N, C-alpha and C positions, 0 to 999 in steps of 0.2 A: 751786844751784838756780834762781835765777832765771833763768840762762842757757837754760832746757831749752824748749823752743816745743810746744805745744798746741794744738790743735784744738775746736770745742766747747764751751770751757771756761766757766764761769760766776765771775763778780762774787769775787773775795777774799772769808774771814770776816772779820765786824771781832771783834778778840779778844773781843768777848762772847758775841757766836755760838761762838766757837772750846771759851768755858770753858762755856759752858750747852750746845756738845754733850758735850765732855768730863764735863761733873759727870753729865747726863744718864746717859751712859753706866759710871761708876761712878769716873772718875776714871783710863784705862787707857790714854788716849792717848799715844803718845811726841811728844815735842818736834818730832823733825822731819816727822813728819805732823800737826803742825800746824800745824809754818810751811808745807807746800805746801798748806793750805786757807785760812791765810789769802792766799795768794800766785794760785791757780788752781786752785781748790774745782772737782775733777773735770778733766774731759774725755779727751780723745782723743791720746797723746805722738806726736810726730811720729818718734822712735827708739819704736818700740812691740813689739819685739820682744825675748827674752830665754830664754838657754840652759837648754831643764830636762836636768839631767846625770841623773837618773834615767831620760829617756826617749829622751836621746842627744842631743836634736834641739832647734831651734828652736821655739818659740810665741809668739803672739804675745796683744795687749793690745787689747780690744774697746773698754776705756774705763775708767776711772777715775771713778768714783761721783761725784756731785755730794752736798750737804747743800743743803737748804731748808729753807723753813720750820717743818718736821715735825723736824729734826735727826735723829734717828735710832730715831722713831716708827714702826714699820710701817703704814702705808697702803697702802691697796690702787686708790686712784686717782690716784698720785705719779706723777708721770715713771716710764719704763720704766728709765733711767737714773740715777735716784733712789739716793741709803740708802734712803729710805723705803720705795719698792717693793720692794728687795732684799732688805729686811729681813722686808717681808712677805714676797713669794715665794720664801725661803728661809727660814721662818721653824723654826727646831727645825733644819733640816740642817745646821749649819757646828758647830766645838766651840762651849761655851760661852763660852772665854774667849779669844774671838775676832771681831771684822768685818768685813763683806766691803766690803770698797774698793773693789773691779772687779771686771771681768768678762774674763778669756781666751777664747780660739778658739771664741766663739760660745754654751757652756753651761757654761765652768767659770767656776771663780769664784777672787780674788786675795781674802787676808782678812789683818790684820792682828792679830797678837795683843796682849792685852791686858791680861793679868794671868800670871802664875808664871814657867815655863823659858821660853814663846815670848815675854814681853813682848816688845814693841819687832817682832818679824820679820813676815815677808812671808811667808805662804803659798800655794803652794796647794790646790784644794778641786778634787777630778776627779769633778764630777756624770758627767759621759758615761758613764763605766766603772762608774758605782756599777748594782749589779746591779737588772732587772726594770726597770720603769716608777711601780715603789709607793710613794710621797711617805710615806707608812706605815715603812715597810721602812728609805727613806734616814734617816729620823728617830734608830731604831736604831743605826742606823749613822752617825750622824753626826762620830763621828774617824775614820773608814775613811777613805784616798785624800787625802790631809792630808798635802802635802811641805814642806819646808821651800825656799825658794826664793832669804833674805838676813835674815841677823842682823841691817839694823836698815831702815827706810823708804829712808833716804837708800840706803843700800847698795847696797838694788837699781834706784831711778832711775838710779845709775851703771854697774849692769850694761844696762841698757836701750838697744839697736844700731838699726841701719838693718836690713830685709832682707836685704841685700846683703853686711854682714859679716859 
């Protein structure tokens, strides 16, 4: 993971900050995601494309969310690329056993499974193709349009590639 290159990253979290975040989320963070946060704490990967097999095409990562002083608390006035803002903006719109870890293709979300069969998996939430623009309907359909990308965060990072690949 240390060989990856990111722009717009924040200083890595300390062990106590990672532990506080994990505790706030009920202890479901995977070890590879904790390691990522301790080194990069969000940012834009230089190799920012991945293949979406259900679409048969490459998609791109806008950014991985960074963790601010609010940790996972939803905050409306947090910076737009932070975990706090993502949890505020998409409150109730993603499966309850997941955490928003990034944005893709302008509108869509990268998720990390926190519990059960999805624990540790990286998932894709297709916000752009949810019906209509009614957030109340989206909240009722929070499990719709969620696709698995990789069995772990580390495996997902290994799948990332350049646009030209």
